[in-house]
ROROTI-411909 format. One line per 2 residues: for each residue x, y, z of N, C-alpha, C, O, CB. Coordinates in nm, 2 decimals, decimal comma, always signed. Glycine has a CB too. Layout:
% residues N
X/Y/Z/X/Y/Z/X/Y/Z/X/Y/Z/X/Y/Z | ...
END
This chain:
% residues 55
-13,30/+4,27/-2,79/-13,37/+4,39/-2,81/-13,44/+4,43/-2,67/-13,44/+4,55/-2,63/-13,48/+4,38/-2,92 | -13,51/+4,33/-2,61/-13,58/+4,36/-2,49/-13,49/+4,40/-2,38/-13,52/+4,49/-2,30/-13,66/+4,24/-2,45
-13,37/+4,34/-2,38/-13,27/+4,38/-2,27/-13,22/+4,52/-2,29/-13,21/+4,60/-2,20/-13,15/+4,28/-2,28 | -13,20/+4,56/-2,42/-13,16/+4,70/-2,45/-13,26/+4,80/-2,41/-13,23/+4,90/-2,36/-13,12/+4,71/-2,60
-13,39/+4,76/-2,44/-13,50/+4,85/-2,40/-13,51/+4,86/-2,25/-13,53/+4,97/-2,19/-13,63/+4,80/-2,46 | -13,50/+4,75/-2,18/-13,50/+4,76/-2,03/-13,39/+4,84/-1,98/-13,41/+4,92/-1,89/-13,50/+4,61/-1,97
-13,27/+4,83/-2,04/-13,15/+4,90/-1,99/-13,18/+5,05/-2,01/-13,15/+5,14/-1,93/-13,03/+4,86/-2,07 | -13,24/+5,09/-2,13/-13,27/+5,23/-2,16/-13,37/+5,28/-2,06/-13,36/+5,40/-2,01/-13,32/+5,24/-2,30
-13,47/+5,20/-2,03/-13,57/+5,25/-1,93/-13,51/+5,27/-1,80/-13,54/+5,36/-1,72/-13,69/+5,15/-1,92 | -13,42/+5,18/-1,76/-13,35/+5,19/-1,63/-13,27/+5,32/-1,63/-13,27/+5,39/-1,52/-13,26/+5,07/-1,61
-13,20/+5,35/-1,74/-13,12/+5,47/-1,74/-13,21/+5,59/-1,73/-13,19/+5,69/-1,65/-13,04/+5,48/-1,87 | -13,33/+5,59/-1,80/-13,42/+5,70/-1,80/-13,48/+5,72/-1,66/-13,49/+5,83/-1,61/-13,54/+5,68/-1,90
-13,51/+5,60/-1,59/-13,56/+5,61/-1,45/-13,46/+5,67/-1,36/-13,49/+5,76/-1,27/-13,60/+5,47/-1,40 | -13,33/+5,63/-1,38/-13,22/+5,69/-1,29/-13,21/+5,84/-1,32/-13,20/+5,92/-1,22/-13,09/+5,62/-1,32
-13,21/+5,88/-1,44/-13,20/+6,03/-1,48/-13,32/+6,10/-1,42/-13,31/+6,21/-1,36/-13,20/+6,05/-1,63 | -13,44/+6,04/-1,43/-13,56/+6,11/-1,37/-13,55/+6,12/-1,22/-13,58/+6,22/-1,16/-13,69/+6,03/-1,41
-13,50/+6,01/-1,15/-13,48/+6,02/-1,01/-13,38/+6,13/-0,97/-13,40/+6,20/-0,88/-13,43/+5,88/-0,96 | -13,27/+6,14/-1,05/-13,17/+6,24/-1,02/-13,23/+6,38/-1,04/-13,21/+6,47/-0,96/-13,04/+6,22/-1,11
-13,31/+6,40/-1,15/-13,37/+6,52/-1,18/-13,46/+6,56/-1,07/-13,47/+6,68/-1,02/-13,44/+6,52/-1,32 | -13,55/+6,47/-1,02/-13,64/+6,50/-0,91/-13,57/+6,54/-0,79/-13,61/+6,62/-0,71/-13,73/+6,38/-0,89
-13,45/+6,46/-0,76/-13,37/+6,49/-0,64/-13,32/+6,64/-0,65/-13,33/+6,71/-0,55/-13,26/+6,39/-0,63 | -13,27/+6,67/-0,76/-13,21/+6,81/-0,78/-13,32/+6,91/-0,76/-13,30/+7,02/-0,70/-13,14/+6,83/-0,92
-13,44/+6,89/-0,83/-13,55/+6,98/-0,81/-13,59/+6,99/-0,67/-13,62/+7,10/-0,62/-13,67/+6,94/-0,90 | -13,59/+6,88/-0,60/-13,63/+6,88/-0,45/-13,53/+6,96/-0,37/-13,57/+7,04/-0,28/-13,64/+6,74/-0,40
-13,40/+6,95/-0,40/-13,30/+7,02/-0,33/-13,32/+7,17/-0,36/-13,31/+7,25/-0,27/-13,16/+6,98/-0,37 | -13,34/+7,21/-0,48/-13,36/+7,35/-0,52/-13,48/+7,41/-0,45/-13,48/+7,52/-0,40/-13,37/+7,36/-0,67
-13,59/+7,33/-0,45/-13,71/+7,38/-0,38/-13,69/+7,40/-0,23/-13,74/+7,49/-0,17/-13,83/+7,28/-0,41 | -13,62/+7,30/-0,17/-13,59/+7,31/-0,03/-13,51/+7,43/+0,00/-13,53/+7,50/+0,10/-13,52/+7,18/+0,02
-13,40/+7,46/-0,08/-13,32/+7,58/-0,06/-13,40/+7,70/-0,07/-13,39/+7,79/+0,01/-13,20/+7,58/-0,17 | -13,49/+7,71/-0,18/-13,57/+7,83/-0,19/-13,67/+7,85/-0,07/-13,68/+7,96/-0,02/-13,66/+7,82/-0,32
-13,72/+7,73/-0,03/-13,81/+7,74/+0,09/-13,74/+7,79/+0,21/-13,80/+7,87/+0,29/-13,87/+7,59/+0,11 | -13,62/+7,74/+0,23/-13,54/+7,78/+0,35/-13,51/+7,93/+0,34/-13,53/+8,00/+0,44/-13,41/+7,70/+0,36
-13,47/+7,98/+0,22/-13,43/+8,12/+0,21/-13,55/+8,21/+0,23/-13,55/+8,30/+0,31/-13,37/+8,14/+0,07 | -13,67/+8,17/+0,17/-13,79/+8,25/+0,18/-13,84/+8,25/+0,32/-13,88/+8,35/+0,38/-13,89/+8,21/+0,08
-13,83/+8,13/+0,38/-13,88/+8,11/+0,52/-13,80/+8,20/+0,62/-13,85/+8,27/+0,70/-13,88/+7,97/+0,57 | -13,67/+8,20/+0,60/-13,58/+8,28/+0,68/-13,61/+8,43/+0,66/-13,62/+8,51/+0,76/-13,43/+8,25/+0,66
-13,62/+8,47/+0,54/-13,65/+8,61/+0,50/-13,78/+8,66/+0,57/-13,78/+8,76/+0,63/-13,66/+8,62/+0,35 | -13,88/+8,58/+0,55/-14,01/+8,62/+0,61/-14,01/+8,62/+0,76/-14,07/+8,70/+0,83/-14,13/+8,53/+0,56
-13,93/+8,52/+0,82/-13,92/+8,52/+0,97/-13,85/+8,64/+1,02/-13,89/+8,70/+1,12/-13,84/+8,39/+1,01 | -13,74/+8,68/+0,95/-13,66/+8,80/+0,99/-13,75/+8,93/+0,98/-13,76/+9,01/+1,07/-13,54/+8,82/+0,90
-13,82/+8,94/+0,86/-13,91/+9,06/+0,84/-14,02/+9,06/+0,95/-14,05/+9,16/+1,01/-13,97/+9,05/+0,70 | -14,08/+8,94/+0,98/-14,18/+8,93/+1,08/-14,13/+8,97/+1,22/-14,20/+9,04/+1,29/-14,24/+8,79/+1,08
-14,01/+8,92/+1,25/-13,96/+8,96/+1,38/-13,93/+9,11/+1,39/-13,96/+9,17/+1,50/-13,83/+8,88/+1,40 | -13,87/+9,17/+1,29/-13,85/+9,31/+1,29/-13,98/+9,39/+1,30/-13,98/+9,48/+1,38/-13,77/+9,35/+1,16
-14,08/+9,35/+1,23/-14,21/+9,42/+1,24/-14,27/+9,40/+1,38/-14,32/+9,50/+1,43/-14,31/+9,36/+1,13 | -14,26/+9,28/+1,43/-14,31/+9,26/+1,57/-14,24/+9,34/+1,67/-14,30/+9,40/+1,76/-14,30/+9,11/+1,60
-14,10/+9,35/+1,66/-14,02/+9,43/+1,75/-14,06/+9,58/+1,74/-14,08/+9,65/+1,84/-13,87/+9,41/+1,72 | -14,08/+9,63/+1,61/-14,12/+9,77/+1,59/-14,25/+9,79/+1,66/-14,27/+9,90/+1,72/-14,12/+9,80/+1,44
-14,34/+9,70/+1,64/-14,48/+9,71/+1,69/-14,47/+9,72/+1,85/-14,54/+9,80/+1,91/-14,57/+9,60/+1,65 | -14,40/+9,63/+1,91/-14,39/+9,62/+2,05/-14,32/+9,75/+2,11/-14,37/+9,80/+2,21/-14,30/+9,50/+2,10
-14,22/+9,80/+2,04/-14,15/+9,92/+2,08/-14,24/+10,04/+2,08/-14,25/+10,12/+2,17/-14,02/+9,94/+2,00 | -14,32/+10,05/+1,96/-14,41/+10,16/+1,95/-14,52/+10,15/+2,05/-14,57/+10,25/+2,10/-14,47/+10,15/+1,80
-14,56/+10,02/+2,09/-14,67/+10,01/+2,18/-14,62/+10,04/+2,32/-14,70/+10,09/+2,40/-14,73/+9,86/+2,18 | -14,50/+10,01/+2,35/-14,44/+10,04/+2,48/-14,42/+10,19/+2,51/-14,43/+10,24/+2,62/-14,31/+9,96/+2,51
-14,40/+10,26/+2,40/-14,38/+10,40/+2,41/-14,52/+10,46/+2,43/-14,54/+10,58/+2,45/-14,32/+10,47/+2,28
END
């Protein structure tokens, strides 16, 4: 009985680790996409500002 419970907890721990890994990957992908998006928007705004200031 104890061995079966330990095995079940081991499986649950593995599933939890995999779930956390997948969530981490998803969060990283979202972070990269949003970071790139804001960087592009910020660069465009900065370029527009510089061009307007130079005129």
